[in-house]
Structure formats: structure tokens, C-alpha cells
C-alpha positions in Angstrom: 69.3 66.3 21.6 69.4 69.4 24.1 72.4 70.9 26.3 73.3 73.5 28.4 76.0 75.6 27.4 78.1 77.4 29.7 80.3 79.9 27.8 83.1 81.8 29.4 83.3 85.3 30.5 85.2 86.7 27.9 86.1 85.8 24.5 85.7 82.7 22.3 86.7 79.3 24.3 88.9 76.7 22.3 88.5 74.9 26.0 85.3 73.0 25.7 84.4 70.0 28.9 81.7 68.4 28.2 79.6 67.0 30.8 77.1 64.3 30.6 74.9 63.1 33.6 73.8 59.7 35.3 71.2 56.7 34.0 68.6 59.0 35.4 69.8 62.6 36.1 69.9 65.5 33.4 72.4 68.6 32.4 71.5 70.8 35.0 73.4 68.5 37.5 76.7 70.3 36.3 75.7 73.8 37.7 78.1 74.2 40.5 80.6 72.7 38.2 79.9 74.7 35.1 80.5 78.0 37.0 83.7 76.9 38.4 85.2 75.8 35.3 83.4 78.9 32.8 85.5 81.4 33.7 88.4 79.4 31.8 86.4 77.3 29.7 83.3 76.4 27.5 81.0 73.6 29.4 78.4 72.0 27.5 76.3 69.9 30.2 74.0 67.6 27.9 70.5 66.4 28.6 70.9 62.4 27.1 67.9 61.2 25.0 64.8 60.5 27.1 66.0 62.8 29.7 65.5 66.7 30.7 64.7 68.7 27.3 65.8 65.9 24.9 63.4 64.3 23.0 62.4 60.8 23.9 63.2 57.5 21.8 60.4 56.0 20.6 61.8 52.4 20.8 62.4 52.0 24.6 65.1 49.2 24.1 67.1 52.2 22.2 67.8 53.8 25.7 71.3 52.0 26.0 74.8 53.4 25.8 75.0 52.5 22.6 72.9 55.0 21.3 73.8 57.5 23.8 77.3 57.3 22.3 76.3 57.8 18.9 74.6 60.8 19.6 77.2 62.2 21.9 80.0 61.4 18.9 77.8 63.7 16.8 78.1 66.6 19.4 81.8 66.5 19.3 82.3 66.0 15.5 80.2 69.0 15.2 82.0 70.9 17.7 85.5 69.7 15.9 84.0 70.8 12.6 83.3 74.2 14.1 86.8 74.5 15.3 89.1 72.0 14.2 91.5 73.7 17.1 89.2 73.1 19.6 90.2 71.3 23.0 87.8 68.8 24.6 87.5 67.0 28.3 85.2 65.1 29.4 83.2 64.8 32.9 81.0 61.6 32.8 78.8 60.6 35.9 78.2 56.8 36.0 76.2 56.6 33.1 78.2 59.6 31.6 81.2 57.9 32.6 80.4 54.6 30.5 79.4 57.4 27.0 82.9 58.8 27.8 85.1 55.8 27.9 83.3 54.4 24.7 84.6 57.5 22.9 87.6 58.0 24.5 89.1 54.5 23.5 88.8 55.7 19.7 91.4 58.3 18.6 89.1 60.3 16.0 86.8 60.8 19.0 89.1 60.6 22.5 89.2 63.6 24.9 92.0 65.5 25.9 91.6 64.5 29.2 88.8 62.0 30.8 87.0 62.3 34.0 84.9 59.3 35.3 82.6 59.7 38.3 82.2 56.6 40.3 82.1 54.3 37.6 84.2 51.9 35.6 84.3 48.6 33.7 82.8 46.6 36.5 79.6 47.6 37.9 77.9 45.9 40.7 74.7 43.6 40.3 73.1 44.8 43.5 73.3 48.2 42.4 71.8 47.6 38.8 68.9 46.1 40.7 68.4 49.2 43.7 68.3 51.6 40.6 65.6 49.2 39.2 63.7 49.3 42.1 62.2 52.8 41.1 63.4 53.8 38.0 60.4 54.0 35.5 57.8 54.2 38.2 56.4 57.8 37.2 55.3 58.9 40.3 53.6 62.6 40.6 53.9 64.8 43.7 51.1 67.3 44.9 53.8 69.9 45.8 57.5 70.5 44.7 58.8 69.9 48.3 56.9 66.9 48.1 59.0 66.0 44.9 62.3 67.3 46.4 62.0 65.1 49.4 61.0 61.8 47.2 64.0 62.7 45.3 66.4 63.0 48.2 65.7 60.0 49.8 66.0 57.8 46.7 69.4 59.6 46.3 71.1 58.8 49.6 74.3 58.0 48.0 74.7 61.5 47.0 76.0 62.4 50.7 75.0 65.0 52.8 74.0 68.1 51.2 72.0 71.3 52.4 68.3 71.6 51.7 69.0 74.4 49.4 71.5 71.8 47.5 68.9 69.1 47.3 66.6 71.7 46.1 68.7 73.3 43.4 69.8 69.1 42.4 65.9 68.5 42.2 64.0 71.2 40.8 65.3 71.0 37.3 64.3 67.3 37.0 60.7 68.3 37.4 57.7 69.1 35.5 54.6 70.6 36.2 51.6 69.9 34.4 48.0 70.3 36.0 48.6 71.1 39.4 51.0 68.2 39.7 54.8 68.1 39.7 56.4 64.8 37.8 59.9 63.6 36.8 61.8 65.0 34.1 62.5 61.9 31.9 60.8 59.0 29.5 59.5 56.2 32.1 60.3 53.7 29.4 64.3 54.3 30.4 63.5 51.2 33.0 63.1 49.1 30.3 66.2 47.7 29.3 67.5 48.0 32.5 64.4 45.4 34.0 64.7 43.3 31.1 68.4 42.5 32.5 67.4 42.6 36.0 64.1 41.1 36.3 65.0 38.4 33.4 64.0 35.0 33.9 67.2 33.3 34.0 69.4 35.4 36.3 72.3 33.3 35.4 72.2 34.2 32.2 71.8 38.0 33.1 75.0 37.6 35.0 76.7 36.3 32.2 75.0 39.2 30.1 76.8 41.5 32.7 80.2 39.8 33.1 80.5 40.0 29.2 79.7 43.5 29.5 82.7 44.0 31.5 85.0 42.3 29.8 84.3 44.6 26.7 84.7 47.6 28.8 87.7 46.7 30.0 88.9 46.5 26.5 87.9 49.9 25.7 89.4 51.1 29.3 92.2 49.6 28.3 92.4 51.4 25.1 92.3 54.7 26.3 95.5 57.0 26.2 93.9 60.6 27.6 95.2 61.7 30.9 92.3 59.7 33.6 91.2 61.2 36.8 88.6 58.6 38.6 86.4 59.7 41.5 85.2 57.3 43.9 82.8 57.6 46.4 84.1 56.0 49.6 80.8 53.8 50.1 79.3 53.7 46.5 77.4 50.3 45.9 78.2 50.7 42.3 81.8 51.4 41.9 83.9 49.2 44.3 87.3 49.9 45.8 88.8 46.9 43.8 87.9 48.0 40.7 89.1 51.4 41.0 92.3 50.3 42.2 92.5 48.1 38.8 92.2 51.5 36.8 95.1 53.2 38.8 97.2 49.9 37.3 96.1 49.3 33.4 95.0 51.0 30.5 95.5 55.1 31.1 96.6 54.5 34.6 94.1 56.8 36.0 94.3 58.8 39.5 91.7 57.8 41.7 90.4 60.5 43.8 88.3 59.2 47.1 85.7 61.1 48.7 84.3 60.0 52.1 81.0 60.1 53.5 79.8 59.4 49.8 78.5 56.8 48.1 76.8 56.6 44.4 77.7 59.2 43.1 79.7 62.4 43.8 77.6 65.3 43.1 80.4 67.6 42.1 78.5 70.5 44.2 80.9 69.9 47.4 83.9 72.1 47.3 86.5 69.0 47.4 84.7 67.9 44.5 84.8 70.8 42.2 88.3 71.7 43.2 89.4 67.9 42.2 88.3 68.2 38.8 88.9 71.6 38.4 92.5 71.1 39.4 92.7 67.8 36.9 91.3 69.7 33.9 92.9 73.1 34.2 96.3 72.2 35.1 98.3 73.3 32.0 
């Protein structure tokens, strides 16, 4: 498992912020946030298995949250073995937030503070179907710009970005081979998602999702770390109802909503960065 390590400008940081991306993204998504935090903290932005510079898994059905939780638990234990006094915070976007919830529910692994970016225990079925419609297609492109335009087209939920911001968010997702550009991840990531969304018995699939929601609420209710929930006001994955419920139970999260954004805030806009920075660095 690869990760991007943003060391503080001066000295050795005992404050580490672990950042984990969404389903089809990778660690360089956090470049802007890392630059904002790194003067005061060490930032580790992970490439989850099958993405970015991390290895691909032999079994496609292993591309599930349980696998990622085990991988990230190993990273947290390594950090604590290196420095027993280390203070670890967590920023998780979408899938990265689900991983963070699972870890935060375990006292031995729980971060000091937890940021959940546009995700909670309930994930809308329609959003899963939307993601399944493009995940694993493995397209290739004749130029970088063609690839950037494609990625922007499937990421409209990110909200308004300048052409330079789209390019910065997109280039780390690309790999050039023999004059064509390909996406950075294992196309087999789609296998577990499509096994659910394209199951012959859709009612059973929805029941599986509901059972998963009950499990996630149980994890969320076990969290004691101060928690910040970010939500895109137009998110099709993370509903307002779920966000409000998260402020009323478990860690009684604080919720910040960003207008004009769907799934998910990219933590590039100044107001988004400022919300995370204030939460994590406020003593």
C-alpha cells in the first residue's frame, strides 16, 4: 500500500492526519488540504489497494471495506509503534469515511478526531447505481486533455472547479502507455459493486444494503471521537436526513454543508479547506 507523505516544514510531527479517498480516486486528491495542514502536522494520503501506486488484489471480491480496514489498521499500528505518543486524526471522503468509521469504533485504533466527507451509515441506492454505470469501464484516451474532460464529465458532483483545478485533480488518475492514457485503478474494483447493483434479485440486494446500514449505524454509535461531517448540499449519495441523524446520535457530529456541491466536496475550495483545518488544528 502506497501513501503520500507530507512532512511538516520544521521538526518531527507528533500530529499525523491520515487522509483516505473515495471509491475510484487516489491519495493525490488531498494535495491542497495537505499543503494547508503540513506546516503544523504530518499528512499521509493513502492510495487504497487497487488504486494509484498501490498493488492490485488477486481476488476482485476482496475489494471491499473489510479489506481496506485491515490495511489501514496496519498503517495506524505502525505509526503508533514508531511513536507511542503520536496523535492521529482521520479525514475520509466517501469510501474513506466508511473505513474511518470502522476504525473509529475500535478504541485501540480510534483517531483523536474524525472527518467524514459526504458519507454516513446510509448510502442511497441510486448513487450506487450511478457509480456502477462507469466504474470498471477501463476507457483509454488519445490525449491527457481528453482524459481530463472525461473525468470532469463523470465528476460533476464535485461542484464548480477551474480548468486548472480539474487538471490537478485528474492528472494523478492517469497512466500513459504506448501513446494512450488509462485510468490509474484496477478495473476489477467494479466486480463487488456490480455484484450488488446488477444482482438478479434486486429486492435481496436492497435487503443486503439495509443490513449493511444497520451495521454501519452500530459502528457510528460506538464512536466517541469528536466528529465533523461534511456534506454537499446536492449530494445524491449522502442525504440531509442521514446527516441530521448523525448530529443527534453517536458522537453527535458537527455538520457543515456546502452549497452548489454534490458528491463529494473535493476539499480544494478555500471554505472546504478552512472547515477541516479549523476542526483538526483547533486545540
